[in-house]
Backbone as a chain_set.jsonl record, in Angstrom:
{"seq": "MTAVGDVRGKSLLTAREREVFELLVQDKTTREIAEQLYISEKTVRNHISNVMKKLNVKGRSQAVVELVRMGELKI", "coords": {"N": [[-164.179, 35.936, 25.694], [-162.965, 32.659, 25.901], [-159.905, 31.287, 24.873], [-159.417, 28.416, 22.789], [-157.302, 26.762, 23.6], [-157.12, 27.375, 26.296], [-159.061, 26.08, 27.671], [-159.488, 23.787, 30.074], [-160.181, 20.599, 31.205], [-162.905, 21.036, 31.072], [-165.827, 21.065, 29.009], [-165.758, 22.427, 25.737], [-168.068, 23.045, 24.453], [-171.419, 24.214, 25.022], [-174.204, 22.591, 26.648], [-176.431, 22.689, 24.939], [-175.286, 23.428, 22.478], [-173.825, 21.123, 22.015], [-175.921, 19.253, 21.718], [-177.083, 20.237, 19.342], [-174.967, 19.862, 17.491], [-174.608, 17.096, 17.668], [-176.936, 16.223, 16.463], [-176.581, 17.374, 13.997], [-174.437, 15.903, 12.915], [-175.789, 13.605, 12.435], [-176.9, 14.026, 10.068], [-179.093, 15.726, 10.029], [-181.317, 18.328, 9.07], [-181.315, 21.944, 9.441], [-183.916, 22.725, 10.017], [-185.05, 20.284, 10.916], [-183.498, 19.83, 13.213], [-184.242, 22.053, 14.747], [-186.98, 21.511, 15.135], [-186.844, 19.105, 16.58], [-185.529, 19.888, 18.915], [-187.186, 21.791, 19.886], [-186.765, 24.541, 19.346], [-186.144, 27.632, 17.554], [-185.318, 27.831, 14.016], [-183.512, 29.851, 13.569], [-182.252, 30.038, 16.053], [-180.929, 27.588, 16.106], [-179.121, 28.019, 13.99], [-177.691, 30.12, 15.169], [-176.434, 28.8, 17.337], [-174.753, 27.067, 15.917], [-173.175, 28.928, 14.56], [-171.944, 30.215, 16.75], [-170.328, 28.15, 17.748], [-168.648, 27.768, 15.559], [-167.277, 30.189, 15.629], [-165.95, 29.94, 18.109], [-164.18, 27.911, 17.47], [-162.825, 29.008, 15.409], [-163.327, 28.485, 12.668], [-164.576, 28.154, 9.275], [-166.866, 26.856, 8.338], [-169.683, 24.57, 8.749], [-168.977, 21.873, 8.387], [-166.216, 21.931, 8.751], [-166.2, 22.66, 11.429], [-167.338, 20.379, 12.602], [-165.361, 18.44, 11.972], [-163.202, 19.471, 13.432], [-164.215, 19.392, 16.069], [-164.502, 16.637, 16.411], [-161.839, 15.862, 16.164], [-160.823, 17.058, 18.445], [-161.976, 15.558, 20.348], [-164.414, 16.302, 21.33], [-166.727, 15.597, 20.156], [-168.415, 12.722, 19.016], [-168.563, 10.542, 16.241]], "CA": [[-164.219, 34.583, 25.174], [-161.79, 31.886, 26.24], [-159.263, 30.629, 23.741], [-159.594, 26.963, 22.818], [-156.208, 26.178, 24.376], [-157.257, 27.692, 27.711], [-160.123, 25.277, 28.264], [-158.91, 22.568, 30.639], [-161.049, 19.809, 32.051], [-164.329, 21.261, 30.851], [-166.188, 21.016, 27.597], [-165.77, 23.658, 24.95], [-169.44, 23.279, 24.023], [-172.518, 24.201, 25.98], [-175.047, 21.399, 26.47], [-177.287, 22.88, 23.768], [-174.435, 23.36, 21.291], [-173.521, 19.705, 21.82], [-177.136, 18.633, 21.165], [-177.217, 20.674, 17.949], [-173.949, 19.224, 16.659], [-174.872, 15.658, 17.619], [-177.975, 16.042, 15.44], [-175.985, 17.774, 12.719], [-173.647, 14.792, 12.372], [-176.751, 12.578, 12.01], [-177.39, 14.517, 8.779], [-180.366, 16.428, 10.202], [-181.336, 19.702, 8.557], [-181.55, 22.98, 10.446], [-185.342, 22.645, 10.381], [-185.26, 19.069, 11.713], [-182.874, 20.06, 14.523], [-185.108, 23.003, 15.444], [-188.203, 20.811, 15.544], [-186.534, 18.091, 17.594], [-185.113, 20.536, 20.166], [-188.204, 22.804, 20.232], [-186.196, 25.884, 19.243], [-186.308, 28.15, 16.198], [-184.213, 27.58, 13.089], [-182.525, 30.921, 13.807], [-181.484, 29.66, 17.245], [-180.028, 26.511, 15.667], [-178.034, 28.666, 13.238], [-176.871, 30.876, 16.132], [-175.58, 27.845, 18.06], [-173.721, 26.608, 14.982], [-172.291, 30.07, 14.343], [-171.155, 30.418, 17.97], [-169.301, 27.101, 17.804], [-167.679, 28.062, 14.506], [-166.439, 31.277, 16.137], [-165.08, 29.386, 19.159], [-163.162, 27.071, 16.832], [-162.184, 29.798, 14.365], [-163.461, 27.786, 11.391], [-165.466, 28.864, 8.368], [-168.056, 26.125, 7.924], [-170.213, 23.53, 9.641], [-168.21, 20.629, 8.268], [-164.933, 22.173, 9.418], [-166.467, 22.634, 12.866], [-167.516, 18.973, 12.977], [-164.048, 17.797, 11.907], [-162.399, 19.975, 14.552], [-164.792, 18.876, 17.312], [-164.151, 15.216, 16.486], [-160.394, 15.815, 16.405], [-160.573, 17.47, 19.828], [-162.648, 14.631, 21.262], [-165.626, 16.939, 21.834], [-167.88, 15.039, 19.444], [-168.207, 11.379, 18.479], [-169.396, 10.261, 15.064]], "C": [[-162.892, 33.89, 25.478], [-161.214, 31.246, 24.99], [-159.393, 29.12, 23.896], [-158.525, 26.317, 23.695], [-156.323, 26.408, 25.876], [-158.289, 26.828, 28.419], [-159.519, 23.963, 28.745], [-159.956, 21.875, 31.497], [-162.532, 20.097, 31.914], [-164.59, 21.347, 29.362], [-166.158, 22.399, 26.963], [-167.207, 24.049, 24.602], [-170.398, 23.385, 25.207], [-173.336, 22.938, 25.719], [-175.882, 21.521, 25.197], [-176.473, 22.819, 22.483], [-174.094, 21.901, 20.976], [-174.72, 18.979, 21.202], [-177.287, 18.969, 19.684], [-176.215, 19.935, 17.064], [-174.11, 17.713, 16.606], [-175.95, 15.352, 16.582], [-177.441, 16.387, 14.057], [-175.191, 16.621, 12.107], [-174.532, 13.601, 11.998], [-177.442, 12.992, 10.711], [-178.774, 15.15, 8.874], [-180.232, 17.835, 9.615], [-181.538, 20.672, 9.715], [-182.993, 22.906, 10.933], [-185.611, 21.437, 11.283], [-184.674, 19.21, 13.114], [-183.761, 20.978, 15.36], [-186.357, 22.314, 15.976], [-187.928, 19.827, 16.678], [-186.191, 18.722, 18.94], [-186.096, 21.612, 20.634], [-187.615, 24.207, 20.335], [-186.382, 26.354, 17.802], [-185.103, 27.788, 15.328], [-183.117, 28.625, 13.281], [-181.65, 30.581, 15.007], [-180.507, 28.539, 16.918], [-178.836, 27.122, 14.936], [-177.117, 29.469, 14.164], [-175.929, 29.953, 16.9], [-174.432, 27.377, 17.164], [-172.693, 27.711, 14.756], [-171.383, 30.316, 15.553], [-170.034, 29.399, 18.077], [-168.232, 27.357, 16.747], [-166.737, 29.192, 14.938], [-165.466, 30.777, 17.197], [-163.904, 28.63, 18.55], [-162.368, 27.806, 15.767], [-162.158, 29.039, 13.037], [-164.544, 28.462, 10.564], [-166.743, 28.112, 7.99], [-168.455, 25.059, 8.924], [-169.351, 22.274, 9.596], [-166.831, 20.773, 8.907], [-165.101, 22.116, 10.928], [-166.609, 21.197, 13.353], [-166.167, 18.263, 13.012], [-163.206, 18.204, 13.107], [-162.915, 19.429, 15.888], [-164.475, 17.395, 17.493], [-162.671, 15.077, 16.823], [-160.068, 16.114, 17.86], [-161.214, 16.513, 20.85], [-163.912, 15.194, 21.872], [-166.885, 16.302, 21.265], [-167.496, 13.675, 18.9], [-169.109, 11.207, 17.252], [-169.442, 8.772, 14.787]], "O": [[-161.824, 34.484, 25.323], [-161.949, 30.725, 24.151], [-159.469, 28.61, 25.014], [-158.833, 25.405, 24.462], [-155.682, 25.702, 26.654], [-158.375, 26.848, 29.647], [-159.092, 23.132, 27.944], [-160.541, 22.478, 32.397], [-163.343, 19.456, 32.582], [-163.703, 21.658, 28.567], [-166.496, 23.401, 27.593], [-167.524, 25.232, 24.471], [-170.217, 22.742, 26.241], [-173.174, 22.292, 24.683], [-176.022, 20.548, 24.456], [-176.916, 22.225, 21.5], [-174.078, 21.497, 19.813], [-174.558, 18.185, 20.275], [-177.582, 18.094, 18.869], [-176.581, 19.436, 16.0], [-173.779, 17.101, 15.59], [-175.881, 14.331, 15.898], [-177.813, 15.76, 13.065], [-175.269, 16.393, 10.9], [-174.074, 12.684, 11.316], [-178.437, 12.391, 10.305], [-179.541, 15.117, 7.912], [-179.164, 18.445, 9.665], [-181.887, 20.271, 10.826], [-183.254, 23.012, 12.131], [-186.311, 21.55, 12.289], [-185.278, 18.765, 14.09], [-184.003, 20.714, 16.538], [-186.743, 22.512, 17.128], [-188.706, 19.738, 17.628], [-186.52, 18.167, 19.988], [-185.869, 22.266, 21.652], [-187.91, 24.96, 21.264], [-186.736, 25.561, 16.93], [-184.022, 27.482, 15.83], [-181.931, 28.316, 13.167], [-180.441, 30.811, 14.979], [-179.376, 28.542, 17.404], [-177.685, 26.79, 15.221], [-175.902, 29.495, 13.965], [-174.759, 30.282, 17.094], [-173.284, 27.3, 17.601], [-171.488, 27.458, 14.761], [-170.194, 30.593, 15.394], [-168.914, 29.742, 18.453], [-167.042, 27.182, 17.012], [-165.542, 29.154, 14.647], [-164.292, 31.145, 17.187], [-162.78, 28.698, 19.048], [-161.359, 27.299, 15.275], [-161.126, 28.956, 12.371], [-165.335, 29.248, 11.086], [-167.628, 28.702, 7.369], [-167.69, 24.691, 9.815], [-169.035, 21.687, 10.631], [-166.337, 19.837, 9.536], [-164.241, 21.584, 11.631], [-166.065, 20.836, 14.396], [-165.862, 17.559, 13.975], [-162.564, 17.358, 13.729], [-162.119, 19.046, 16.745], [-164.208, 16.95, 18.609], [-162.296, 14.266, 17.67], [-159.163, 15.516, 18.442], [-161.014, 16.65, 22.057], [-164.437, 14.63, 22.832], [-167.974, 16.448, 21.82], [-166.393, 13.489, 18.385], [-170.253, 11.661, 17.23], [-170.093, 8.341, 13.835]]}, "num_chains": 1, "name": "protein.A"}
């Protein structure tokens, strides 16, 4: 896994992780995100968990704050 500081010129998030978090900041539930993206709720949770690990944060809201701070996500 690449450290956050090592990522230059490319996004930290995969396309799917970005889709999940863009819906998350629209106040969508895990179920609503799953339905909209045609994936399981477990897969949604896995994407969120993977991003939290990349950012070394403990919660969804912390992940959102960090992604916005880094310019990875717009709200």
